[in-house]
C-alpha positions in Angstrom: 79.5 125.7 99.4 82.0 123.2 101.0 80.4 120.3 99.1 81.2 121.9 95.8 84.7 123.1 96.9 85.8 119.6 97.8 85.4 118.6 94.1 86.5 121.9 92.5 89.1 123.6 94.8 89.5 122.2 98.2 91.4 125.1 99.6 88.0 126.9 99.5 86.6 124.5 102.2 85.7 126.6 105.2 87.9 125.2 108.1 87.1 127.9 110.6 85.5 125.4 112.9 88.7 123.4 113.3 89.6 125.7 116.2 86.1 126.3 117.6 83.7 124.0 119.0 80.4 124.2 117.0 78.3 121.1 118.0 75.4 122.3 115.7 77.6 122.6 112.5 79.4 119.4 113.3 76.1 117.6 113.9 74.7 118.7 110.7 77.7 117.7 108.5 78.0 114.3 110.3 74.3 113.5 109.7 74.6 114.5 106.2 77.7 112.4 105.5 76.1 109.4 107.5 73.0 109.6 105.2 75.2 109.4 102.1 77.2 106.5 103.5 74.0 104.7 104.4 72.7 105.1 100.9 76.1 103.8 99.5 75.8 101.0 102.0 72.3 100.0 100.7 73.4 100.1 97.1 76.4 98.0 97.7 74.3 95.4 99.7 71.9 95.2 96.8 74.8 94.6 94.4 76.3 91.9 96.7 73.1 90.1 97.5 71.6 90.1 93.9 74.6 89.8 91.5 77.7 87.9 91.1 79.8 90.2 93.1 81.2 88.9 96.3 84.0 89.2 98.8 86.1 86.2 99.8 85.3 85.2 103.4 88.9 84.7 104.2 89.4 88.4 103.7 86.2 89.5 105.7 86.5 87.2 108.7 88.8 89.6 110.5 89.1 90.7 114.1 87.1 93.6 115.5 90.3 95.4 116.4 91.6 95.4 112.7 88.4 96.1 111.2 87.0 98.8 113.3 89.9 100.4 115.0 93.3 99.6 113.1 92.0 99.9 109.4 90.1 103.2 109.7 92.9 104.7 111.8 95.7 103.8 109.4 93.7 104.8 106.3 93.0 108.2 107.7 96.6 108.6 108.4 97.6 107.3 104.9 94.9 109.0 102.8 94.2 112.2 104.7 96.5 113.1 107.3 99.0 115.3 105.4 96.4 117.5 103.7 97.3 119.9 106.5 101.2 120.4 106.3 103.0 119.6 109.5 105.8 117.2 110.5 103.5 115.2 112.7 100.9 114.8 109.7 103.8 113.7 107.5 104.8 111.1 110.1 101.3 109.9 110.4 101.1 109.4 106.6 104.2 107.1 106.6 102.9 105.1 109.6 99.6 104.7 107.7 101.4 103.8 104.6 103.7 101.4 106.1 100.7 99.7 107.8 98.8 99.3 104.5 101.7 98.1 102.4 102.7 95.5 104.9 98.9 94.4 105.0 98.7 93.8 101.3 102.0 91.8 101.2 101.2 89.6 104.2 102.7 86.6 102.5 106.2 88.0 102.4 108.8 87.1 105.0 109.9 89.4 107.8 113.1 90.5 106.1 111.0 92.1 103.4 108.8 94.0 106.0 112.0 95.5 107.7 113.3 96.6 104.4 110.0 98.3 103.6 110.1 100.0 107.1 113.6 101.1 106.4 113.0 102.6 103.0 109.7 104.4 104.1 111.0 106.1 107.3 114.3 106.8 105.7 112.2 108.6 103.1 110.3 110.4 105.9 113.7 111.9 107.3 114.8 112.9 103.6 111.4 114.5 102.7 111.0 116.4 105.9 114.1 118.5 104.9 112.7 119.3 101.5 109.2 120.5 102.5 108.4 124.1 103.5 105.7 123.5 106.2 105.0 127.2 106.5 103.6 127.3 102.9 100.1 125.8 102.5 99.2 123.9 99.4 98.1 125.9 96.4 94.6 125.1 94.8 95.7 123.3 91.9 98.1 121.1 93.8 95.8 120.3 96.5 92.8 119.5 94.2 95.3 116.9 92.3 96.3 115.3 95.6 92.7 115.1 96.8 91.7 113.2 93.6 94.6 110.9 93.7 94.0 110.1 97.3 90.4 109.4 96.8 90.9 107.4 93.7 93.5 105.3 95.4 91.3 104.8 98.5 88.7 103.5 96.3 90.9 101.0 94.3 92.4 99.8 97.6 88.9 98.9 98.7 87.8 96.8 95.6 90.9 94.5 95.6 89.2 92.1 98.0 86.2 91.5 95.8 86.1 88.6 93.4 83.8 89.3 90.3 82.6 87.3 87.4 83.0 88.8 84.1 79.2 89.3 83.5 79.1 91.5 86.6 82.4 93.6 86.2 80.0 96.7 85.6 78.9 96.6 89.2 82.5 96.4 90.5 82.9 99.9 89.0 79.6 101.0 90.8 81.2 99.9 94.1 84.4 101.7 93.2 82.5 104.9 92.3 80.8 104.6 95.9 84.1 104.2 97.6 85.6 107.1 95.9 82.6 109.2 96.8 82.8 108.2 100.4 86.5 109.2 100.3 85.6 112.6 99.0 83.2 113.0 101.9 85.7 111.9 104.5 88.1 114.4 103.0 85.5 117.1 103.5 85.3 116.1 107.3 89.1 116.2 107.5 89.6 119.6 105.7 86.8 121.3 107.5 86.9 119.9 111.0 90.3 118.2 111.3 91.7 114.7 111.3 90.1 113.6 114.5 86.6 113.9 113.0 87.2 112.0 109.9 88.9 109.3 112.0 86.0 109.1 114.5 83.5 109.0 111.7 85.5 106.3 109.9 85.5 104.3 113.2 81.7 104.7 113.3 81.1 103.5 109.7 83.4 100.5 110.0 81.7 99.5 113.3 78.3 99.6 111.6 79.6 97.6 108.7 81.2 95.0 111.0 78.0 94.6 113.2 75.8 94.1 110.1 78.2 91.5 108.8 78.3 89.7 112.0 74.5 89.9 112.2 74.1 88.4 108.7 76.6 85.5 109.3 
């Protein structure tokens, strides 16, 4: 079962649908993941509305382009692109990583940004010579990378929250939901390809943005 494999051994995820258009299978998977994300969203909303867990408005009042298009695109590049080995996917990873790092250090001057870009893309041209792109990830290595990616994805999404000490437990609940969401996006990426995880991520962020705007 693919859902079990993504947690135990991601190499066992059946990816035969990446090269074959199967609308029924894709629809079933997207609906299943959507229901899970909807459940996560309801739980997160209950936590936000009834407990001392909140997000600074300065970090939420962002443009539609950044929230719905750039953020999910770059996050998929950074956290899930290179789980299929290729030079293009490695480049997408470094593009996503550069975007996210620069976004988190927005207070620095432009010289620091250029230094980061030089280091990252210099690393790309160095690493690209060291990787055997014809050899797929082995099971143990891929499993470790999947868990690291999902955990970092989760932590990267909770740094915007401001939490009082008596509600710190609920921050861990939100972290757990974000990490679970990352695993399900990873399942879409490995089974159907990067395009599907990107499109679904667009959709989830779009719904979140619309609900936030309606609640303002």
